[in-house]
N, C-alpha and C positions, 0 to 999 in steps of 0.2 A: 423487486428489482432494486439494486443499489444505484442511487443517483448521485454521482459526482463527489460529494463533499467528504464524508467519512463514515466509517463503520466501527462500532465498538462491540467487542465480544468478551464477556466475562467468563471465568472458569474455562479458559481456552485450552490449556494443555494439562493432561493428567500427570505429567512429570514435573510440574512447576515446583512442587514441594522438594523434590530431589534437587532441582536446580538451586533452590533457595538454601537447602542444607549445604550444598557445595560452597556457596558464598559464605555462609556462616563459619564453616570450617577453615576455608582459605584465608578469611579476614579476621579470625579470632585473635585475641590478645596472646593466648598461650601457644599459638602455632610457632614452630621452630623458626627463629629469625634467619636461619641459614637454608631454609627450604626454598629451592629454586622456584617453586610454583608461586611464591610471593612476589617475584620480581618480573611481572608481566605487563605492568601498566605504563602507558604514555600519559604524561601530564600535558594535555592538549589545550593550549590557550592561544587564541587568535584575537587580538585586541578588538573589542566591539562586536565580535561574532560568536565565539565559543569559549567556554572555560569549563573543562571537565577532565576526568580521567577516562581513558578508554583502552580497550584491548580487543583483539579478535576473539569473538565468542568461542571459536573452535580451539583457541589456545588455552582457554580458561576451564571449560567444562569437559568432563570425560567424553570421549569420542562417541560412545553409544548414546549418551544422553542428548548431546547437541544434535546428533543425526536424527534422533527421534523427534526432537522439536522441529527441525527443518522439514522433516517429512510431513508432520502434522500441518505445518504452516503452508506447505505447497499443496496439500490436499484441499485445505480450506480455500486458498487463493484460487485454485483451479475452478472450484465450484462457485465461488463468489464473484470473481472477476475474469475468469478465463485465462489468467496468467500462471505460468507453470515453471518459471525459472527465477532463481535469486539473481538480483542485479549485481551481486558481489557477495563475498563472505560477510556474514552479519557481525556487527560490533556489540560489545558489552560496554555500556556507558554508565559512569558513576558521577553524580553531581552532589557534592557536599556543600556546606554553607557558602553561599555566594556563587555557586556554579550555575551556568545558564547556557542556553542556545538562543542566540538572537535571531531575528527574522531572516529566513533564507528560503530557497526553493531547491528541489532535488531532481528536476525533470531529466537531466542527463543520465541519472543513475538507474532509472526504471520508471514504469508508468505508475506504480503504487508504492508509497512509502509505508513502513510499519514501525511500531514501537510496542514492545511486550514488557509489561511491568513485572519487576521482581523485588521492588523496594517495599519496606514496611511503612505504609503511609502515615501511621501514627507517630513515626519517629522524625518526621520533617514537615515543614510547611512549604507551600509553593510547588513548583515542578509540574504545573499543569501544561498539557499540550495545547497550544494556541493555533487555531487554523482560521485564516482570514475569511470572513463572510463575503458573500456577493455584494452586500451593502458597502463594503470597503473597496472591493475590486472594481466596482462600477459606481463610484461614490456619488458623483453629481447626477448622473442619469437616473439613479434610483431614488433621488431626493433625500439622501442620507445627510446632506449638509444643512437641512432645514431645522429650525429651532425645535419643532415638535419631535424630532428624531434624536436630539442631543443626548438623551438618556439611554439610548439603545446601544448594546455592545457591538463592537466591530469584529470580534473574534469569537468563534466557538471555543469554549474552554472545557477541556476534558481532564478530569482529575486522574492522576496516576494511581493505579491499584495493582496489588500483587495478582498475577495470573490474568491480567486484562490485556487484550490485544486491541490496538487502535490502528486502523488502516485508512489511508486517504490518498487522494490524487496528489502525486508528488510535485505537480506544477504549482500548486497553491502555496503562497507564502505562509510559512508556519514558524513556530518558535517553541521554546520551553521556558516558562517563567522561572526566574531566579529562585533557587532553593534557599531556605533559611533554616538554621538550627544545627544540623549534624556536622561534627568534625571527623567522626569515624566513618570510613568508607562503608562498613556494613550497615550503618544507619541511614545511608544516603538514598536519594532517588536513583534506583538501579533499573536499567532496562536493556533488553536486547533490541537493537535497532538495525534497520536495513531497508532494502528495496526489492521489489518484485517486478518481473518484466514478462511480456508476451513472448512466446517461443513456439509458434506453430499451433495447430489445432489440438485440442485434447479429445481423445477418442475413447469410447467404451464399446466393448464387443469386439468382434473379429474385424476390426477396421484398421487401416493404415493411416497414421497421422500425416505423413508426407503427401500421400495422394489426396487426402481430404483438404489439406492446406492448399494444394495446387488447384483443386476444384473450386474452393471458395474464392481464391484470388482471381480465377478466370471469370467467375460470376460477378465479382466486384468491379472488374474492369469494364463491364457493360453498363455501369451506372453513368448517366450523363454528368460530366463535371459540374454543370450548373446546379445540379441537385445537392452537391457537396460543398459548394462555395460558402464560406462564412462560418464554418464550424471546424473545431479540432478536438481530438481526444480519443478515448478508447470506448469501444462498444463490444460487449461480450454477448454473443448470440448462441443459444443452445438449441440444437435441432435433433429431434428423434427421427430415426430412419426406419422405414418399413422393410419387409423382407426383400424388396426389389432394390434397396439402397437409396430410394428417393426420400426426400425430406417430408415429414408429416407436420408441417407448420414450423414456426420459429418463435422462440421465447427470448426476449431481451433480458439477460441476467443482470447486467450492470451497464452503466453509461457514465462517462466523465465528459461527454461532449459539452463544449462551451462555445458560445457565439463569439466570433472574432471580427465580425463586421455587421453592417446593418442589413445584410441579406434577409429578405422576408422569410418567415417560417422556420428560421434556424434557431436551435439545432434539431428541432423536431422533424423537419423535412429530411435531413440527412440520416437521422436515426431510422425513420421509416424505410428509406431507400435501401439502407444497408441490411436491415432485417429481411426485407422482401427479397433482395438478391440472394442472401445466404439461404433463405427458406426454399428457393427454387432450384438450388444446386443439387446435382447428383454426387453424393459424398462417399459412396462405397457400393459394394455388391451384396450387402446383406443387412440385417437388422443391427441396431446399436444406437449410439448417441454421440454427437459431435458438439463440442463447444468451440466456437471460433472467436478469438480475440482480435477484433478489427481495429486498426489504428487509422485515423483520418488525420492527414497532415495539411500544412499550409498550401501545398501544391494541388489540393483537391484530389488527393490520391488516397483511396481506401484499400488497405491490404492487411493480410495476416503476416507478420514477420517470421 
């Protein structure tokens, strides 16, 4: 099960070399200076927040290649997190010398943020993805302010690598460390970036996603609100179905649930209640498998969007 913070997958996409070749061709010194494909970049600088080049990834890569990447991403995201839709068209980001992304959070864009590396890491320094640790997010209660903890890092630091996917809870403050070295875009920290969001149950077999989503939501409404108070986040529950369409247990595939108050037992209590409710639902009329991405919000409401 994936718990909250982040997941790193190396050798993620078999078409990564083709994507990298496209970068090398489009950004080569000998490319025609009048080729319209060279003029797709926005120099995106927000004082104190972002400094990079960016372009819609769909405008840069051949349609078939970026479609194959998105399909691979969504298959993986569905299995790992139960999320099945992009939060928007992905971006291609280029950070040359001095480029950075300062601390920010992406909660409104989707439940899961991702970055997929296409840069040659030996050509630049820096560019690590920084993800705030719980010791920072709950600084004093965890005792992180004490002298014996002063040497401990407050961020997870994940190095950028070609064909490496990093996915994480988009609510967590995160950043990209400033890049040092390259002046040429082709030598920069290059990544496809974006967000993923829940969009109904994911079904396998002769099952209907809309019907399964309605059945899960009906089961979730029966959970007493007190069981859900004090936690928020995403829970992905996978349920195998028998020939009668009834659940045969429930496996929690991922959870980003975080405690938001001093309610005792949270977030474990909410996680158990959600898994039990989904596992008791009748989700179809025959065998198959359903993955339910359940969002728990501040109103003590658990639902599949």
